[in-house]
N, C-alpha and C positions, 0 to 999 in steps of 0.2 A: 619557782614561779608556776611552772606547769603543774606541780603537785598541788599547790594552793587552788589553782583553777579547777582541777579535778575534784577537789573536796567540795568547793562551792557548787559546782555543777551537779554533783551527786546529791548534795543537800536539797537543791532546787527540784531535782527530778523525783527524789524519794519522799520529801516531806512538804516543801512549800507549795509546789504546784498542785499536788493532790489535796493538800489542806485547803487551798483557795477554792478548788473545785467543790470540795465537801461543804465549805462555808457557804458558797453561792447556792449549792443544791438545797441545803437545809435552811438557808436564809437565816443563819445564826452567826455570831462572832466566831472568828477563828480561834480554836483552843484545842488542847489535847483531849479534853472531856468530850467535846462535840465530835472530834474525829473518831474516838472510841464508840460514841453513840451511833455514828453513821455505820461503822463496821458491824456493830451489833444488829442494827436494823436490816442491813444488807444480808447478813448471814441468816437472820430469821426468815426473810423473804425467800432466800434460796432453799432453806429447809422446807418451808411451806410448799414451794413449787415442786420440790422432790417428792413430798408426801402426796401432792395431787397427782403427779405423774405415776407414782406407785399405785394409787387408787385406780387410776385409769387402766394401768397394766393389769391389775387384779381383776377389774371389771371385764376387760377384754378377754382375759384368760378364762373367767367363769362363763362368759358368753360363748366362747369357743368350745368349752367343755360341755355346756348344755346342748349346743348345736350338735356336737359329736355324739352325745348320748342319745339325742333324738333320732339320729339316723343309724344307730346301732340296733340290731335286732334284739328283742327281749327274749325271744324263744327261737331256738335253732333245732331243727329235726334232721336226723341223718339216717339214710337208708344204707345199710352196710352191704354193698353188692360187689361181687367179683372175687370172692375168696377162692373158689374152685379154679377159675382161670389163672389166678395169681399162682396157685400151687402147681398147676400143670406147666406153666412157663418155667418153673424152677425144679420140676421133677420131684415135688414133695407130696407126701401122703395127705389124706383128709385130716387126720388128727393134728398134723403139724400146721396145716393152714388154719384150722380152727383155733389152735393155741395162739398163733400169730394174730388172728383177727380179734380174739378176746383181749390180748394185750393192747392192741391198737384202740379198741373200744374205750378202755379206761384212760389211756393216754390222751385220746381225743377229747374226752369229757373234761379232763384237767386243763387242756389247752383252751377249751371254750370258756370255762369258768375264769381262767386267768385274764381273759379279755373283757370280763364284766358281764357276760351273758347271764340272765336270770334263770332260764329254763332250757334244758337240753333233753331232747327225746331221741332215743336210739332204738331203731327197729332191729332188734337183735335176733328174734326168732318168730317167723311168720306162721300162721296156721298151716300153710302149705308145706312148711318144713317137716311136719310129722311124716310126710310121704318119703322122706329120705331113708336110707338103710338104717336098721335098728341100732347097729353099733355106732353109727355117726350121731344119731339122736342122743344116745346114752352118753357119748363123749361130750356133746354140747351141754347137756344137763349137768354133767360132772364139772365142766368148766365154769358154768354159772355158780355152782356151789363153791368151788374153789376160790373164785375171785370175790364173791360176796364176803367170804370169811376173811380173806387176806386184806381186803380194802376197807373193812369196817373201821379200823383205827383212823385211817385217812378221812373217811366220811364224817366221823365224829369230830375229828380235829378241825376240819374245814367247815363244819356245820352245814353239811349237804343233806337235804331231804331226799330220800329215795322213795319212788313210787313205781311199782311193777304193775303194768296194765295188760289186760288180755283175759282170755278164758283160762281159768285155773283148774279146770276139771281134770286135765290129763297130766298136769305137772306132778312129778314124783313127790311123795310125802316129805322126804328129807329136805328137798329143795324148797317146797312150799312152806315148811316150818321155818326155814332160814329166812325166806322172803318176809314172812310175817314178823320175825324177830327184828330184822333190819328196818322194816317200815315203822315198827313200834318205837325203836330206839331213836329214829331220826324225824319223827312226825312233827315235832315242835320247832324244827329249824326253819328259818325264813331267809329269803334272799338268793338261795341256790337250790334249784330243784332238778334232780336227775330222774327222768322218766325212762324206764326200760320196758320195752314192749316184748313180751314173751307169749307166744301163742295168741298173737293179736292180728286182727284184720279190721279194716275200716267198716266192712259190712256187719261184722259181729258187733262192733261198737254202736253203730246206728240202730241195729236191731234190739240190742239190750236196752238202749235209751228209750226206744218206742215202747217196749214192754213195760219199762218202769213208769212211763207216763200213763200208759193204759191202766196199770194197776192202781195208780193214784186216782184216776178218774173213777174206776170201779169202786174204790174204797171211799169215795166222796171227799177226798182231800183237795182235789182241784176240779174245775169244770173243763169241758172240751174247749170252751172259748179261751181258757187260760193258756192253752198250748201255743207257743210261738217259738221263734228262734232262740230267744234267751232261755226259755224253759227247757228247750232241747239241749242247749249247751251245758246246762247244769246237770244233765243226766249222762253226758258223755264221759268216758273214762279219764279224759284230760282235765276234768274239773279239779283234779288234785293240784293244779298249778294256778298261780295268780294270772298267768298269761296262757290260757288253754290253747290258743291257736298259734301255730308257728308263723313267724315273719319270714323265715328262710328255711326252705327244705332242700337238703343236699342229697342227691343220689349218686353214689360213685359208680364207676365202670362205664359211664357213657350212655346207659339205658335211659331214654327220655320219656319216662312215664312214672307215675307214683303208684301204679298197681293197686294194691288193696290196703294202702296205708293212709291214715288220716284223710279219708275221703271228704268228710264234712269239714274238718278243721282247716283244710288247705284251700278253701274257696278263694281267698285273697292273698295267698302265700306266694312269695317269689320262689321260683323253682330253678335250681342250679344243678347242672348235670356235667360234672367233670369226667374226663375219660379215664382217670387214674383208677386202678383197682383198689378195693377196700383196704387191705392191710398197708398199702403204700400211701394212703390218705393221711398225711401227718400235719404238723403245725404249719408248715409253709403252705400247703394246699388249703388248709382251713383259713389262713390269713388272706389268701387269694380270693376265696369265696366271700369273705367279709368285705374286701375291697370292692369286689363286683357288686355286692349288695348295696354298699354305701353310694357307689356311683349311680346305681339305678334309682336310689332314693333322691339323690340330688337332681337327677334329670327328670324323673317322672313324679316324684312324691309318693306318699303312701297311698296304695290303691285300696279303696273301701267300697 
């Protein structure tokens, strides 16, 4: 008797009561066909709801991605400062600290590109650096040559455009020939621009731009009235990039000034001065700088 009661109760719970509910909901006679129809409609509605939720999630993801991209710098410039102090703390010689600095330079560029930065500028050798001892200058020139050669496969594999800016008059012929070769081989690449400043100064850049504009006026190519900020920017050496003006400029070693680097281009740039010495400025420090920049953008917005 108890078994029979269990069977009847199970039948009512699993079939009859849901069937009556479905019949009442659809306002159709109770039948297996109508029950299956209800199940199909319900499943279809569930799938549609899931699809709408997926679309919402995708839209939110795209919105978040666009927001993140808007507050990421397009152009990051780095002043490599603190090599000598770094070497002194470790009892290392000049050549050893320069080698460590050169390795870090390339590693830093790779870290930057990995985060989606379009343009990276590295202040590798200033005009004032010619005043250093001759053997140290020769060592630096040799390091540039060495790393241009060794990194060429990586640059081509990653489609990175190389531009070397500065006064080329004093650069050794062997290095100059290699620079021209690398620039020619990568000139068609887009999306990743690595600008390396060698024998560069902000004053030199502004001066050569003024001379170029003056020559164009003299030759009748433009009028004096045509000279404005946009015309000036087209003559600066950073014109090689889609984003000529850095959004974020980092100077390592804690020195809080930009000295003679990107004087025109840094008018509206966020300036970040970590105390870490240059060869120790790695991926973690770079990510800290990006976090600081993004927080500034969220709080104050882009300064123009």
